[in-house]
Structure formats: C-alpha cells, structure tokens
C-alpha positions as CSV (number, residue, x, y, z in Angstrom):
1,X,-2.7,-6.4,-39.1
2,X,-6.0,-6.4,-37.3
3,X,-7.2,-4.4,-34.2
4,X,-8.5,-6.5,-31.4
5,X,-10.7,-4.6,-29.0
6,X,-11.8,-6.4,-25.8
7,X,-14.6,-5.1,-23.7
8,X,-13.5,-6.5,-20.4
9,X,-10.7,-8.3,-18.6
10,X,-12.0,-11.8,-19.6
11,X,-12.0,-11.0,-23.3
12,X,-8.5,-9.5,-22.9
13,X,-7.2,-12.7,-21.3
14,X,-8.8,-14.8,-24.1
15,X,-7.1,-12.7,-26.8
16,X,-3.7,-12.8,-25.2
17,X,-4.1,-16.6,-24.6
18,X,-4.9,-17.1,-28.3
19,X,-2.0,-14.9,-29.3
20,X,0.4,-16.8,-27.1
21,X,-0.8,-20.2,-28.5
22,X,-0.4,-19.0,-32.0
23,X,2.8,-17.0,-31.5
24,X,1.2,-13.8,-32.6
25,X,2.7,-10.5,-31.4
26,X,0.5,-7.7,-30.0
27,X,1.0,-4.0,-29.7
28,X,-0.9,-2.8,-26.6
29,X,-2.6,0.6,-26.9
30,X,-5.4,2.6,-25.2
31,X,-5.4,6.2,-26.2
32,X,-2.6,5.6,-28.7
33,X,-0.8,8.9,-27.8
34,X,2.5,7.2,-27.0
35,X,3.0,4.8,-29.8
36,X,6.0,6.8,-31.0
37,X,7.6,6.5,-27.5
38,X,10.3,3.8,-27.3
39,X,11.6,1.5,-30.0
40,X,9.1,1.0,-32.9
41,X,6.9,-2.1,-32.5
42,X,6.2,-4.3,-35.5
43,X,3.2,-6.3,-34.3
44,X,0.9,-8.7,-36.1
45,X,-2.1,-7.4,-34.2
46,X,-3.1,-4.4,-32.1
47,X,-4.6,-5.0,-28.7
48,X,-6.7,-1.9,-28.1
49,X,-7.7,-1.5,-24.5
50,X,-9.7,1.8,-25.0
51,X,-13.0,0.0,-24.1
52,X,-11.6,-0.9,-20.7
53,X,-12.5,2.5,-19.4
54,X,-14.6,4.2,-16.8
55,X,-14.1,5.1,-13.2
56,X,-14.8,1.9,-11.3
57,X,-14.7,3.4,-7.8
58,X,-13.7,6.7,-6.3
59,X,-13.6,7.3,-2.6
60,X,-12.6,10.9,-2.0
61,X,-12.4,10.4,1.8
62,X,-9.9,7.5,1.4
63,X,-8.0,9.3,-1.4
64,X,-8.3,6.3,-3.7
65,X,-9.5,6.0,-7.3
66,X,-9.9,2.8,-9.4
67,X,-10.4,3.1,-13.2
68,X,-9.9,1.1,-16.4
69,X,-6.6,1.7,-18.2
70,X,-8.4,3.3,-21.1
71,X,-10.0,6.0,-19.0
72,X,-8.8,9.5,-20.3
73,X,-6.7,11.5,-17.9
74,X,-8.8,14.5,-18.7
75,X,-11.9,12.8,-17.4
76,X,-10.1,11.6,-14.2
77,X,-8.8,15.1,-13.6
78,X,-12.3,16.6,-13.9
79,X,-13.7,14.1,-11.5
80,X,-10.9,14.7,-9.0
81,X,-11.1,18.5,-9.3
82,X,-14.8,18.4,-8.5
83,X,-13.8,17.0,-5.1
84,X,-10.8,19.3,-4.7
85,X,-8.3,16.6,-5.5
86,X,-5.7,15.7,-8.1
87,X,-3.1,13.2,-9.4
88,X,0.0,14.5,-7.6
89,X,2.4,13.0,-10.1
90,X,1.1,15.5,-12.7
91,X,1.1,13.3,-15.8
92,X,2.4,15.3,-18.8
93,X,0.7,15.6,-22.2
94,X,3.3,14.6,-24.8
95,X,1.1,14.6,-27.8
96,X,2.7,17.6,-29.4
97,X,6.2,16.3,-28.5
98,X,5.5,12.9,-30.1
99,X,3.3,14.1,-33.0
100,X,0.3,12.0,-31.9
101,X,-3.4,12.5,-31.4
102,X,-6.1,10.8,-29.3
103,X,-6.5,11.2,-25.5
104,X,-3.8,10.3,-23.0
105,X,-5.1,7.6,-20.6
106,X,-4.4,6.5,-17.1
107,X,-3.1,3.1,-18.3
108,X,-0.6,4.8,-20.6
109,X,0.7,7.1,-17.9
110,X,1.2,4.2,-15.5
111,X,2.7,1.9,-18.1
112,X,5.3,4.5,-19.1
113,X,5.8,5.8,-15.5
114,X,5.3,9.4,-16.6
115,X,5.4,12.4,-14.2
116,X,5.6,16.1,-14.5
117,X,7.6,18.8,-12.7
118,X,6.2,17.9,-9.3
119,X,8.1,14.6,-9.4
120,X,11.1,16.4,-7.8
121,X,9.1,16.5,-4.5
122,X,6.0,14.2,-5.0
123,X,7.5,11.3,-6.9
124,X,6.5,9.5,-10.1
125,X,3.5,7.6,-11.3
126,X,4.7,4.3,-9.7
127,X,4.7,5.9,-6.3
128,X,0.9,6.4,-6.5
129,X,0.1,3.0,-8.0
130,X,-1.6,1.1,-5.2
131,X,-2.7,-2.0,-7.1
132,X,-3.8,-3.3,-10.5
133,X,-5.2,-6.2,-12.4
134,X,-3.5,-7.4,-15.6
135,X,-3.1,-10.2,-18.1
136,X,0.4,-11.6,-18.7
137,X,1.9,-13.2,-21.8
138,X,0.5,-16.6,-20.9
139,X,-3.1,-15.1,-21.1
140,X,-3.4,-15.4,-17.3
141,X,-5.2,-12.8,-15.2
142,X,-3.3,-11.7,-12.2
143,X,-3.3,-8.8,-9.8
144,X,-0.9,-7.1,-7.3
145,X,-1.3,-4.5,-4.5
146,X,-4.8,-3.5,-3.4
147,X,-7.2,-0.7,-3.0
148,X,-5.9,0.8,0.3
149,X,-3.0,3.2,0.9
150,X,-1.4,1.0,3.5
151,X,-0.8,-2.2,1.6
152,X,2.7,-3.8,1.9
153,X,1.8,-7.5,1.5
154,X,4.1,-9.6,-0.7
155,X,6.3,-8.3,-3.5
156,X,5.8,-4.7,-4.7
157,X,5.0,-5.7,-8.3
158,X,3.5,-2.3,-8.9
159,X,7.0,-0.9,-9.1
160,X,7.9,-3.5,-11.7
161,X,4.8,-3.0,-13.9
162,X,5.0,0.8,-13.9
163,X,7.6,1.8,-16.5
164,X,7.5,-1.6,-18.3
165,X,5.9,0.0,-21.3
166,X,3.4,-2.9,-21.7
167,X,6.1,-5.5,-22.2
168,X,5.2,-7.6,-19.1
169,X,1.4,-7.5,-19.0
170,X,-1.6,-5.7,-20.3
171,X,-3.3,-3.7,-17.6
172,X,-7.1,-4.2,-17.2
173,X,-7.7,-2.1,-14.0
174,X,-5.7,0.4,-12.1
175,X,-6.0,1.8,-8.5
176,X,-4.1,5.0,-7.7
177,X,-3.7,7.2,-4.7
178,X,-4.9,10.7,-5.1
179,X,-4.1,13.8,-3.1
180,X,-5.8,17.1,-2.1
181,X,-5.4,19.9,-4.6
182,X,-3.5,22.9,-3.1
183,X,-5.7,25.9,-2.3
184,X,-3.4,28.1,-4.3
185,X,-0.1,28.4,-6.0
186,X,2.4,30.9,-7.2
187,X,5.7,30.8,-9.1
188,X,8.7,33.0,-8.3
189,X,10.5,34.0,-11.5
190,X,14.1,35.2,-11.6
191,X,15.4,36.6,-14.9
192,X,18.8,36.7,-16.6
193,X,20.6,34.0,-14.7
194,X,23.3,31.9,-16.5
195,X,22.9,28.1,-16.4
196,X,25.8,27.6,-14.1
197,X,24.3,30.1,-11.6
198,X,20.7,29.0,-11.9
199,X,21.2,25.3,-11.2
200,X,22.9,25.7,-7.8
201,X,20.2,28.3,-6.9
202,X,17.5,25.7,-7.8
203,X,19.2,23.2,-5.6
204,X,19.5,25.7,-2.8
205,X,15.7,26.4,-3.0
206,X,14.8,22.7,-3.1
207,X,17.0,22.0,0.0
208,X,15.4,24.9,1.9
209,X,12.5,24.4,4.3
210,X,10.1,26.2,1.9
211,X,8.6,23.1,0.2
212,X,9.3,24.1,-3.4
213,X,7.2,21.8,-5.7
214,X,8.7,22.7,-9.0
215,X,12.1,24.0,-10.0
216,X,13.1,24.8,-13.6
217,X,15.4,27.0,-15.6
218,X,14.8,28.1,-19.2
219,X,17.6,29.6,-21.2
220,X,16.6,32.7,-23.1
221,X,15.5,31.0,-26.3
222,X,13.2,28.7,-24.5
223,X,11.9,31.4,-22.2
224,X,10.9,33.6,-25.2
225,X,8.6,30.8,-26.5
226,X,6.5,30.7,-23.3
227,X,2.9,31.8,-23.6
228,X,3.1,33.2,-20.1
229,X,4.1,36.9,-20.2
230,X,5.9,36.8,-16.8
231,X,8.3,34.2,-18.2
232,X,8.9,35.6,-21.7
233,X,9.2,39.2,-20.7
234,X,12.6,40.7,-21.1
235,X,13.8,38.1,-23.6
236,X,16.2,36.7,-21.0
237,X,16.7,33.4,-19.3
238,X,14.0,32.5,-16.7
239,X,14.5,30.6,-13.4
240,X,11.3,29.4,-11.9
241,X,10.3,28.1,-8.4
242,X,6.7,26.9,-7.7
243,X,5.1,27.0,-4.3
244,X,1.7,25.4,-3.5
245,X,-0.5,25.2,-0.4
246,X,-2.7,27.4,1.8
247,X,-2.7,31.1,0.8
248,X,-0.9,32.4,4.0
249,X,1.7,29.7,3.7
250,X,2.4,30.3,0.0
251,X,2.7,34.1,0.7
252,X,5.1,33.6,3.6
253,X,7.3,31.1,1.7
254,X,7.4,33.3,-1.4
255,X,8.7,36.2,0.7
256,X,11.2,33.9,2.4
257,X,12.5,32.6,-0.9
258,X,12.9,36.1,-2.2
259,X,14.9,37.0,1.0
260,X,17.1,34.0,0.3
261,X,17.6,34.2,-3.5
262,X,16.6,37.8,-4.4
263,X,13.5,39.5,-5.6
264,X,11.7,38.4,-8.8
265,X,8.4,38.5,-10.6
266,X,5.6,36.3,-9.4
267,X,3.1,34.3,-11.4
268,X,-0.4,34.0,-10.0
269,X,-2.4,30.8,-9.6
270,X,-3.6,30.7,-13.2
271,X,-0.3,31.7,-14.8
272,X,1.4,29.1,-12.6
273,X,-0.9,26.4,-13.9
274,X,-0.4,27.4,-17.5
275,X,3.3,27.5,-17.3
276,X,3.9,24.2,-15.5
277,X,1.5,22.4,-17.9
278,X,3.5,24.1,-20.8
279,X,6.8,22.8,-19.3
280,X,5.3,19.3,-18.8
281,X,4.3,19.1,-22.5
282,X,7.9,20.3,-23.4
283,X,7.3,20.9,-27.1
284,X,6.0,24.6,-26.8
285,X,9.4,25.6,-25.3
286,X,11.5,23.9,-27.9
287,X,12.5,25.2,-31.4
288,X,10.1,24.3,-34.2
289,X,10.9,22.0,-37.1
290,X,12.3,18.5,-37.5
291,X,13.8,18.0,-34.1
292,X,15.4,15.1,-32.2
293,X,14.6,15.3,-28.4
294,X,16.5,13.6,-25.6
295,X,15.5,13.3,-22.0
296,X,18.7,13.4,-19.9
297,X,18.6,12.6,-16.2
298,X,22.1,13.6,-14.8
299,X,23.4,14.3,-11.3
300,X,21.8,17.7,-10.8
301,X,25.0,19.4,-9.8
302,X,26.5,18.4,-13.2
303,X,23.5,19.5,-15.3
304,X,25.0,22.8,-16.4
305,X,28.3,21.2,-17.5
306,X,26.4,18.4,-19.3
307,X,24.3,20.9,-21.2
308,X,27.4,22.9,-22.1
309,X,29.2,19.8,-23.4
310,X,26.2,19.1,-25.7
311,X,25.8,22.7,-26.8
312,X,29.5,22.8,-27.7
313,X,29.4,19.6,-29.7
314,X,26.0,20.2,-31.4
315,X,25.5,23.5,-33.1
316,X,21.7,23.3,-33.3
317,X,21.2,22.1,-29.7
318,X,19.0,23.8,-27.2
319,X,18.2,22.7,-23.6
320,X,15.6,23.2,-20.9
321,X,16.2,22.3,-17.3
322,X,13.6,20.8,-14.9
323,X,13.6,19.0,-11.5
324,X,16.3,21.4,-10.3
325,X,18.6,20.1,-13.0
326,X,17.8,16.5,-12.5
327,X,16.1,16.5,-15.9
328,X,17.5,18.2,-19.0
329,X,15.6,18.3,-22.2
330,X,17.9,18.4,-25.2
331,X,16.7,19.1,-28.7
332,X,18.6,19.4,-32.0
333,X,18.1,19.4,-35.7
334,X,17.3,16.1,-37.2
335,X,19.9,16.7,-40.0
336,X,22.7,17.4,-37.6
337,X,21.8,14.5,-35.3
338,X,22.4,12.0,-38.0
339,X,21.4,8.4,-38.2
340,X,22.0,7.7,-34.5
341,X,20.1,10.7,-33.3
342,X,23.4,12.1,-31.8
343,X,23.8,9.2,-29.4
344,X,27.5,9.2,-30.1
345,X,27.7,12.6,-28.5
346,X,24.9,12.3,-25.9
347,X,25.8,9.0,-24.2
348,X,29.5,9.8,-23.6
349,X,28.5,13.1,-22.1
350,X,26.0,11.3,-19.9
351,X,28.7,9.0,-18.6
352,X,30.7,12.0,-17.4
353,X,27.6,13.5,-15.8
354,X,26.2,10.4,-14.2
355,X,22.7,9.3,-14.8
356,X,20.9,8.1,-17.9
357,X,19.5,9.3,-21.3
358,X,16.4,8.4,-23.2
359,X,15.7,9.2,-26.9
360,X,12.1,10.5,-26.7
361,X,11.3,12.0,-30.1
362,X,12.9,10.8,-33.3
363,X,12.0,9.3,-36.7
364,X,11.1,5.6,-36.6
365,X,14.3,4.7,-38.5
366,X,16.4,6.3,-35.8
367,X,14.5,4.8,-32.9
368,X,14.8,1.4,-34.6
369,X,18.6,1.5,-35.1
370,X,19.7,3.3,-31.9
371,X,19.1,2.2,-28.3
372,X,16.3,4.4,-27.1
373,X,16.8,3.6,-23.5
374,X,20.1,3.6,-21.6
375,X,22.0,0.5,-22.6
376,X,22.0,-2.0,-19.8
377,X,25.1,-3.5,-18.2
378,X,25.4,-7.2,-18.9
379,X,24.2,-8.5,-15.5
380,X,21.2,-6.1,-15.5
381,X,20.4,-7.1,-19.1
382,X,20.3,-10.8,-18.2
383,X,18.1,-10.1,-15.2
384,X,15.7,-8.0,-17.2
385,X,15.5,-10.7,-19.9
386,X,14.6,-13.2,-17.2
387,X,11.9,-11.0,-15.8
388,X,10.5,-10.5,-19.3
389,X,10.5,-14.2,-20.0
390,X,8.8,-14.9,-16.7
391,X,5.9,-12.8,-17.6
392,X,5.9,-13.1,-21.4
393,X,7.9,-16.2,-22.4
394,X,6.9,-16.0,-26.1
395,X,7.6,-12.3,-26.3
396,X,4.3,-11.4,-27.8
397,X,3.5,-8.2,-25.7
398,X,5.0,-5.0,-27.2
399,X,8.0,-7.0,-28.6
400,X,11.1,-4.9,-28.9
401,X,9.5,-1.8,-27.4
402,X,12.3,-1.4,-24.8
403,X,15.1,-3.7,-25.9
404,X,15.9,-5.3,-29.2
405,X,14.8,-9.0,-29.3
406,X,12.3,-8.7,-26.4
C-alpha cells in the first residue's frame, strides 16, 4: 500500500481518475485523526490530502472563511480568534477517544459532520458549510454552493457531502460561515440531581427564553473525573447549563435561570471553556481502560430511561448526557461488550427510545463485524446505494467506511 499525496486539486483529480481506471481503492485522509471512526477501510492506496492546506481567503466582515481540507483546526481557530470570531459548531477533538494522533483538520470535521455541545442551539458542521470543491469517484472536479452566506441556487449538495465520511468525493477546498465569538460566558452548575430529574430540567432550560448554548448532565462517576473543580467538587452528579454573550446579558440570564431552577455554582469564562472542551473530547470523563463507546441520539425525553435500560443490562456501563439529553455517551468494558460491542443490547434499547446509535470507539475486529452506523431501512439503503454509485460507481473512495460493500 502506497501513500499518494497531491499538492493541489488538479493532482488530486489525476490520482482519483487513475485509481478509477485501474479499479484501485483509496482511503482519504488529511490529519489522520479519525481513521478509527466508522467501519475499517482496507484500501490499496492512501490519498493524503494534508498538503491541500492553508487559509485561501478570510473575510471577517463577511463572516466567511475558505481553506484547504488539510488545514488544521487549531490554525483556523487562532486566525478566527484574532478577529474575535469562531467556528460556531465547536468541532470536537476526539484524538483521545479514538486513540489517534496528528492534527484534526477542517476537511475531517466537515466530512464527518462533527459538532460539539453548542449543536443543541447552533447546529452542526453541515449548517455552516457554504460551499466546496471536490473530486468524485470518476476523477472529475466539481463544486457546490458558493462563498457567500445567502446562496440557495440549485441542490444543496453541501448537506449531502457533510457526513458522507469521504465516500462520495474527496474535498479539495471548503468555505464555511464563521460567527462572532461571545464576549464572555459562564456555566451554571447544579449538583446532586438524579438523571430522571436532571434531563427534564435541561429541557426546561433549553425551552426558556434565556438562550442556553450548552446543556449537559454528568452522573457522579463522570463528574468526579472532570479537571474543573466546580464540576468535580462534592463527588456528586453535576448538571450544567452554558450561557454566552455580552456580560450584562449573561449575568441577567444566569440570575434568571437560578430563579427558575434553583441556585448553583457558577463557572467563570475560563472554567467554562475548559469544561465544554473536555465534554467535547468525551474521553476525559469516561472510565479508563479498554472501553467500547457508543454515541446514542434518542428522543431527549427518553434519555434517562434509555440510559437506565443500558445500565441495568450492562454491569460495566457508564453514561454522560449532552444536548439536553439528545446525545448520550455510553461506555463499557470491552470484555463485557463481546464480539458485537453490545449492539444486541444497545440497538433494541434505542428502538424503544427512538433515534439512532453509532459505535464510535471499538477494536477494528468489532467495527468490521458489527454495523457501526444505524442499520438502514431497505428503501433508504437502496437510495443511499444509488447516491453512492452516482458519485463513485467503482466504489474506490473509502470503500466500506459507512456500509459493508460500498
């Protein structure tokens, strides 16, 4: 297996066209931090897009940034911070969760449609993808969207490309919408609430007029692992609500939330940043050792009952709640999970709760034998296969990454 490293879009297209003609499969990487995410790929060659980097254009006044897919997120964050701006979808750093190294890139975040805790209010990566250029499985260069915020011409293919895990096309340039960075932030912390009490409280806060931008609940075991003293103090469960914006507004909304929900501790701006980054990376809050990690997206009102069903069936299981209960992180011992990663327990529980489950962290053998993503209904599976074949008829781009056979 060789690594092919193009320096621009033209070379990328030439490589893919050659691979298509020869029937050679390609694994698409940039920073390489998410290679253990999804089903294992067995490629003949690696298409390394890390040289397609750099910030091509940045217009702070227009809130638009264009960069190569291999541009590190840290570099982009620094450039935006210098102008008081940010990526609102808060791309998480899953290196510790996936056991990987390297630098997370913009292309990887878009390809996997990743977002952090602000997604509950701000949306995901695909909601900020204005346009892109890419190379499909024919070796053809194509583009969609544009470089302005108000662009609704034609099909919204950005929604299709984001979250395709590189199975439809290889990105060569990405344009995203950026947003102003809040002047300040604080997090209200309520200690000692049971799961079944905390989740409705998070929903109440999110449905209030106080613009909560993060809502999470950590059972006691997870709260004790936090590096933020205001979360781990007391060794009890912690329920957290983030507020962002101008200082007077944040202070007023924090007081109003306490009047609604009860008084709690408050994390300052720095502690807030540390905690929500910690929650985004997930691993620091989970038990150490060989662990299987599932990402469950249930109906929020059923999150507590879903977690209880998993905790009852799986002795080693632990959970962390994000998005007001719309996201539940479930981890358990590799030994107890078994050859299917506990899918035989998790997926039936998800059917009762509504939503979908994704196996995020597991040994390669488990990810290769168990559906990593929620199994598709037959009609949806047929449609998805047609879309895949329309972009990549010879199935050479990240083959098998999302579904077996394509």
